[in-house]
C-alpha positions in Angstrom: -96.2 -48.4 113.1 -98.6 -45.4 113.0 -100.7 -45.1 109.9 -103.0 -42.1 109.1 -105.9 -42.4 106.7 -105.6 -43.3 103.0 -102.2 -44.9 103.1 -101.2 -46.8 100.0 -98.4 -49.4 100.1 -97.5 -51.2 96.9 -96.5 -54.8 96.9 -93.5 -56.0 98.8 -93.0 -52.8 100.8 -90.9 -53.4 104.0 -91.9 -51.1 106.9 -89.6 -50.9 109.9 -90.5 -50.5 113.6 -92.0 -47.3 114.9 -92.6 -45.8 111.5 -95.2 -42.9 111.1 -96.9 -42.5 107.7 -98.8 -39.3 107.1 -102.2 -39.1 105.5 -102.5 -40.0 101.9 -98.9 -41.1 101.6 -98.1 -43.7 99.1 -95.2 -46.1 98.6 -94.3 -47.7 95.3 -93.7 -51.4 95.3 -90.4 -53.0 96.5 -89.5 -50.1 98.8 -88.0 -50.2 102.3 -89.1 -47.7 105.0 -86.6 -47.8 107.8 -87.3 -47.9 111.5 -88.2 -44.6 113.3 -88.9 -42.9 109.9 -91.6 -40.3 109.4 -93.2 -39.8 106.1 -95.2 -36.6 105.6 -98.7 -36.4 104.3 -99.4 -36.6 100.5 -95.9 -37.9 99.9 -95.4 -40.2 96.9 -92.5 -42.5 97.8 -90.4 -43.8 94.9 -87.2 -44.5 96.8 -86.3 -46.2 100.1 -86.7 -44.1 103.2 -83.7 -44.1 105.5 -84.2 -45.2 109.1 -84.4 -42.4 111.7 -85.3 -39.8 109.0 -88.1 -37.5 108.0 -89.1 -37.3 104.4 -91.4 -34.9 102.6 -91.6 -32.0 100.2 -91.9 -31.9 96.5 -89.7 -33.3 95.2 -89.5 -35.8 98.1 -86.3 -35.6 100.1 -84.8 -36.9 103.3 -84.5 -33.5 105.0 -83.7 -34.2 108.6 -83.6 -36.6 111.5 -86.9 -37.6 113.1 -85.9 -36.0 116.4 -89.3 -36.1 118.0 -89.8 -39.8 117.0 -86.4 -40.6 118.3 -87.0 -38.8 121.6 -90.4 -40.6 122.0 -88.6 -43.9 121.2 -86.3 -43.4 124.2 -83.1 -42.1 122.4 -80.9 -40.2 124.9 -78.5 -37.4 123.8 -75.7 -39.8 123.2 -77.7 -42.1 120.9 -79.1 -39.2 119.1 -75.7 -37.6 118.5 -74.4 -40.9 117.1 -77.2 -41.2 114.6 -76.8 -37.5 113.8 -73.1 -38.0 113.1 -74.0 -40.9 110.8 -76.4 -38.8 108.8 -73.9 -36.0 108.5 -71.4 -38.6 107.2 -73.9 -39.8 104.6 -74.6 -36.3 103.4 -70.9 -35.8 103.0 -70.6 -38.9 100.8 -69.2 -41.2 103.5 -71.4 -44.2 102.7 -69.4 -46.7 104.9 -69.8 -44.4 107.9 -66.1 -44.4 108.9 -65.3 -42.2 111.8 -68.8 -42.3 113.2 -69.3 -43.5 116.8 -69.7 -47.2 116.9 -73.1 -47.7 118.5 -75.9 -50.2 118.1 -78.0 -47.7 116.2 -75.2 -47.0 113.7 -74.7 -50.7 113.3 -78.4 -51.0 112.4 -78.1 -48.2 109.9 -75.0 -49.8 108.3 -76.9 -53.1 108.1 -79.9 -51.4 106.6 -77.7 -49.6 104.0 -76.0 -52.9 103.1 -79.3 -54.6 102.4 -80.4 -53.1 99.1 -83.8 -52.9 97.6 -84.6 -55.5 95.0 -84.6 -52.7 92.4 -81.3 -50.8 92.4 -82.9 -47.5 91.2 -84.9 -47.4 94.5 -81.9 -47.3 96.9 -82.0 -44.4 99.3 -78.4 -43.7 99.6 -78.2 -41.5 96.5 -81.2 -39.5 97.6 -79.7 -39.0 101.1 -76.3 -37.9 99.9 -77.7 -35.4 97.5 -80.4 -33.9 99.7 -79.3 -30.6 101.3 
């Protein structure tokens, strides 16, 4: 995990592997930040952050895959394309990821999506499927 200055994490925040949090980012309690995610600076997180994604903006949205973080993490083109297909399926409302290549990374994403936050209003799936 890479933390910049002035990061604020509320109680019971789960942070995955290889996460990057930008300066002055803050996470409300009971959130999950998935592996390989990147959170922009000055971002107030109120919902879960999907693995492999970048979040930022105002209002905060999942706006793309963390392609640089995935490349630095050793993802080859095949692995990246599988995760990309999974995110495309999520944006189209396919929350069970049917028709997506069956890779280890997609299994991890499915498992992450199945494990909900303790507070239902904080789940990331709604945010991911509506962000365009």
